[in-house]
MARKOL-613681 format. One line per 4 residues: their letters; for each residue x, y, z of C-alpha. Coordinates in pm, whole numbers, plus 50000, padded with zeros to 5 digits. Example, Ala and Ser with C-alpha at 12.3 -4.5 7.8 and 13.67 -1.06 7.14 Angstrom:
2
as	51230:49550:50780  51367:49894:50714
% end
This chain:
441
mirm	73149:95940:70454  73385:95681:70393  73425:95406:70673  73716:95187:70736
plas	73681:94869:70935  73711:94870:71291  74041:94727:71418  74004:94466:71722
agll	74408:94498:71838  74491:94754:72136  74678:95059:72078  75008:94838:72224
aiai	74989:94588:71925  75019:94847:71672  75245:95106:71822  75516:95132:71584
slag	75644:95460:71416  75452:95672:71208  75736:95805:71038  75829:95438:70876
cged	75473:95368:70759  75427:95353:70363  75091:95129:70313  74862:95240:70065
kapg	74633:95528:70126  74323:95441:70255  74034:95692:70067  73846:95801:70344
shap	73728:96003:70628  73591:95813:70906  73629:95540:71076  73323:95326:71253
aava	73230:95433:71606  73146:95159:71830  73121:95084:72182  73397:94938:72347
stpv	73386:94589:72429  73318:94485:72802  73543:94276:72958  73462:93905:73023
aaan	73595:93995:73403  73724:94328:73520  73754:94454:73885  73637:94830:73927
hfde	73875:95033:74085  73662:95340:74111  73370:95475:74337  73042:95421:74202
vaag	72882:95725:74308  73149:95927:74201  73176:95762:73873  72792:95802:73820
avvs	72870:96193:73871  73137:96192:73629  72909:96017:73370  72611:96263:73429
hyad	72848:96557:73400  72995:96441:73065  72592:96439:72970  72584:96802:73058
lala	72930:96856:72830  72739:96736:72540  72439:96908:72568  72678:97236:72615
vfsd	72865:97162:72302  72578:97039:72085  72376:97349:72210  72673:97575:72110
aast	72699:97361:71770  72320:97424:71707  72301:97819:71816  72596:97880:71578
gkal	72429:97679:71308  72129:97891:71334  72378:98209:71281  72513:98024:70992
qtai	72181:97973:70845  72101:98359:70908  72444:98505:70754  72324:98242:70436
dall	72002:98412:70406  72147:98744:70429  72396:98629:70121  72077:98508:69933
anpt	71906:98833:70015  72188:99041:69867  72508:98873:69706  72772:99110:69787
datl	73122:99051:69854  73044:99137:70235  72775:98920:70288  72933:98642:70121
qaar	73262:98690:70342  73005:98711:70664  72863:98373:70559  73204:98222:70548
dawl	73291:98401:70896  72959:98204:71009  73076:97925:70875  73426:97906:71055
aarv	73267:98004:71379  73020:97727:71339  73318:97488:71321  73492:97558:71639
pymq	73165:97388:71895  73092:97140:71638  73457:97006:71638  73469:96969:71964
sevf	73166:96741:71983  73310:96430:71774  73447:96332:72099  73111:96224:72176
rfgn	73029:96007:71837  73259:95711:71918  73096:95474:72168  72775:95657:72122
avvd	72600:95471:71839  72296:95748:71807  72576:95996:71757  72768:95798:71529
dweg	72447:95751:71317  72373:96093:71279  72729:96245:71206  72731:96144:70847
qlna	72468:96353:70742  72675:96679:70928  73039:96587:70861  73093:96362:70591
wpld	73417:96450:70367  73579:96408:70121  73350:96500:69888  73341:96470:69517
egli	73234:96860:69412  73130:96762:69091  72799:96578:69224  72705:96932:69319
dyva	72829:97235:69152  73074:97294:68840  73380:97222:68881  73738:97311:68645
adyq	73784:97093:68337  74059:96914:68483  73923:96757:68805  73990:96453:68894
salg	73683:96258:69094  73693:95944:69329  73770:95641:69098  73459:95485:68943
npga	73239:95728:69122  72889:95742:68912  72797:96067:69037  73119:96245:68982
tani	72975:96474:68699  72607:96475:68800  72607:96820:68875  72267:96895:69035
iant	72248:97271:69082  72305:97257:68662  72075:96964:68603  71726:96866:68684
qiqv	71751:96498:68610  72096:96350:68666  72222:95998:68576  72365:95760:68819
gedm	72465:95419:68631  72139:95300:68501  71915:95539:68680  71789:95834:68610
ldvt	71712:96094:68885  71473:96350:68937  71592:96655:69108  71399:96914:68984
titp	71271:97065:69308  71582:97110:69539  71444:97032:69929  71649:96905:70268
qlla	71521:96589:70223  71598:96542:69825  71984:96635:69959  71970:96370:70230
slne	71823:96115:69984  72186:96177:69774  72413:96084:70031  72650:95787:69924
lggs	72469:95832:69573  72508:95489:69370  72686:95324:69654  72991:95560:69633
eanv	73061:95723:69989  73226:96028:69807  72869:96167:69706  72777:96386:69989
atgy	72499:96671:69951  72471:96766:70276  72628:96931:70591  72901:97131:70678
haie	73130:97057:70376  72891:97083:70113  72792:97400:70284  73178:97497:70226
fmlw	73184:97411:69943  72892:97614:69848  73055:97924:70015  73407:97894:69873
gqdl	73382:97676:69570  73704:97462:69461  74020:97513:69605  74225:97489:69289
ngsn	74560:97629:69459  74701:97259:69522  74987:97322:69796  75027:97681:69683
pgag	74894:97965:69957  74501:98029:69931  74160:97895:69949  73865:97870:69704
erpa	73759:98199:69585  73377:98150:69451  73227:98514:69379  72942:98631:69559
tdfv	72805:98699:69150  72732:98294:69172  72456:98393:69381  72261:98691:69182
vgeg	72000:98656:68972  71980:98843:68675  72244:99105:68594  72563:99010:68672
atgg	72509:98653:68756  72789:98406:68722  72819:98052:68744  72473:97945:68585
sner	72200:97813:68731  72207:98055:69042  71837:98002:69130  71883:97616:69157
rraf	72253:97707:69354  72054:97964:69582  71791:97675:69634  72086:97422:69716
ikaa	72282:97618:69993  71938:97711:70169  71798:97374:70152  72157:97249:70326
sdll	72168:97510:70595  71815:97450:70678  71887:97063:70701  72191:97106:70894
vsdl	71973:97329:71159  71725:97064:71189  71989:96782:71256  72159:96978:71528
demv	71867:97067:71711  71792:96706:71690  72101:96595:71841  72020:96888:72145
eqwq	71689:96672:72204  71878:96358:72252  72081:96518:72524  71816:96714:72701
agva	71787:96648:73076  71464:96539:73197  71371:96336:72883  71255:95992:72939
dnyr	71311:95825:72601  71635:96039:72464  71989:95895:72459  72073:96080:72764
asll	71812:95887:72964  71976:95552:72831  72308:95634:72876  72236:95756:73265
aesa	72030:95441:73306  72362:95224:73229  72622:95106:73474  72875:95381:73587
esgl	73138:95157:73405  72953:95177:73087  72947:95503:73079  73349:95575:73181
rkml	73437:95302:72910  73235:95514:72653  73430:95865:72740  73753:95660:72719
fgmg	73703:95480:72433  73553:95774:72232  73870:96011:72361  74100:95702:72244
slsl	73937:95648:71925  73902:96024:71809  74301:96043:71916  74423:95778:71725
gela	74242:95621:71429  74045:95951:71336  74265:96232:71407  74615:96098:71393
germ	74511:95845:71144  74254:95947:70926  74246:96342:70936  74617:96385:70930
kval	74803:96076:70848  74630:95978:70541  74665:96334:70372  75027:96343:70485
eans	75146:96006:70342  74976:96085:70025  75075:96452:70037  74708:96503:69929
tede	74507:96823:69978  74199:96628:69882  74208:96438:70197  74244:96751:70422
qdcf	73908:96798:70590  73815:97144:70549  73989:97171:70226  73780:97446:70034
sdnt	73813:97688:70338  74168:97629:70427  74054:97589:70755  74169:97241:70854
hnsh	74416:97351:71103  74149:97496:71311  73925:97138:71311  74238:96954:71379
fydg	74294:97175:71711  73927:97178:71809  73885:96800:71814  74188:96762:71988
kgir	74046:97013:72208  73722:96810:72227  73896:96521:72371  74063:96736:72664
nvyl	73747:96861:72736  73576:96508:72837  73902:96434:73075  73909:96766:73244
geyl	73551:96751:73242  73542:97178:73154  73418:97327:72832  73428:97686:72700
ksdg	73072:97801:72585  73052:98040:72306  72916:98265:72534  73249:98298:72687
ttlt	73139:98091:73042  73312:97775:73147  73112:97458:73241  73325:97274:73470
gpsl	73187:96954:73697  73314:96608:73822  73587:96471:73582  73754:96192:73493
salv	74107:96357:73611  73977:96344:73938  73832:96005:73964  74150:95877:73796
akid	74378:96115:74043  74223:95920:74346  74354:95594:74227  74674:95712:74043
vqad	74829:96048:74066  75094:95967:73825  74866:95819:73548  74621:96118:73597
stlk	74943:96344:73544  75111:96187:73282  74771:96184:73072  74688:96567:73136
adla	75059:96617:73057  75000:96404:72730  74700:96615:72651  74848:96995:72696
ttea	75153:96830:72485  74938:96756:72218  74718:97040:72239  75077:97260:72187
klqa	75159:97062:71886  74795:97126:71745  74862:97465:71821  75129:97482:71619
lvds	74940:97386:71270  74715:97700:71385  75010:97952:71411  75193:97794:71081
asng	74854:97919:70917  74878:98233:71116  75224:98249:70918  75082:98183:70573
qhfd	75168:97821:70576  74838:97636:70572  74796:97207:70647  74793:97177:70282
qlia	75127:97334:70223  75279:97160:70534  75183:96843:70372  75346:96928:70032
adnt	75597:96645:69914  75886:96889:69910  75809:97072:70237  76020:96839:70467
agqq	76001:97106:70761  75607:97132:70732  75556:96773:70709  75757:96742:71050
ivrd	75517:96961:71228  75250:96723:71120  75422:96439:71233  75487:96577:71562
aigt	75108:96652:71615  75039:96279:71496  75311:96146:71740  75163:96319:72046
lvkq	74847:96197:71951  74936:95838:71979  75131:95881:72259  74836:96035:72463
tasi	74616:95706:72335  74861:95486:72510  74811:95689:72823  74443:95693:72770
eqva	74478:95316:72765  74677:95314:73072  74402:95517:73257  74124:95303:73130
gklg	74370:95014:73301  74388:95233:73616  73993:95215:73661  73991:94846:73593
lddl	73859:94890:73248  74101:94675:73049  74083:94590:72661  73974:94939:72589
npdt	74078:94873:72209  74064:95236:72086  73942:95254:71707  74317:95247:71479
adhs	74102:95265:71168  74351:94994:71034  74617:95229:71030  74976:95109:71167
f	75142:95385:71420
% end
């Protein structure tokens, strides 16, 4: 996973117009998550008991979201098993549909990453991107890998030994443990062998359409053994996707355990043992950092400024619009204290919004309005995809109107981050400094 240095300046110090930005593209996906620094002196403006209830409900939200991510991850694992048992167009499509469904709760979990180190340390094995697909399987002859990546043509599936620099590695037996050990191979963060995007590549293959319509088109016969097989080394390809899906499920189960109530030594217990101020700060820092440095910056601005389809997040499946939308939904969930679960029920409880409204109704109303506007602008990405123009087409160099749809979404994310900082100030949590991922906006 590509990580950028943590910016120390607050939003107001870097809030210049995105449209005029033209700095060199930063290669990467994720800015580092960190706990927001505690001010030397801060006068809390909130009721401690009410704030404690908000933080406790935040933990309930995290448990619900990660539980849904785990259950949909298991459904994906089951669909992949069915694909391997009988590789057909139908079972491949069912596995793809299960992958798309699994992204819905997972993307809403990312707001818990920033400020919560246990989530950030864990996240890289599940959602690292962009990945150098030449590390994993066959690619097009004109494939352009990440500059200087020693594993760019390793092709784990075709080889039982891979050369990385001066090291020869034995990859004869493909297991979850082996795949995890290959992440960031040779020091390159583009070497990713685990998580949602490795599985996405397995299910769709490369998207060779550029800024033209269409996702990857891997045939189901790539998973066939014997007559009719395509792709080569099919037994190893089957072993790879099986190992990757098994690891995904075990990783998701691990995070559910971290948020379970009544466990003495998990992350939830340590979070709730801290002050309410610390919990509120983590909530707001997570919202602001995902909003600004991660979603507006790494996931949208980088791809837009470079007109680069390689820098769109769900590039193999053409699902980037949905991932952006549900990242934004996660931010709104935390502020409003609500989450629409996979079973159709809604979890609600004590919210940041209600806590802020007791102090400053206008600040609360402003942030809620900004969150709603952002959701509408991200919905415009979804609507565009539904009408046949996906994110990779929107960011094309010659698509001025499409680029504007993306710029509008980035602009609302920047604006809502300013409102998040304002709300933090109303609570007496000054110097929030949400992560900018070193981008100028």
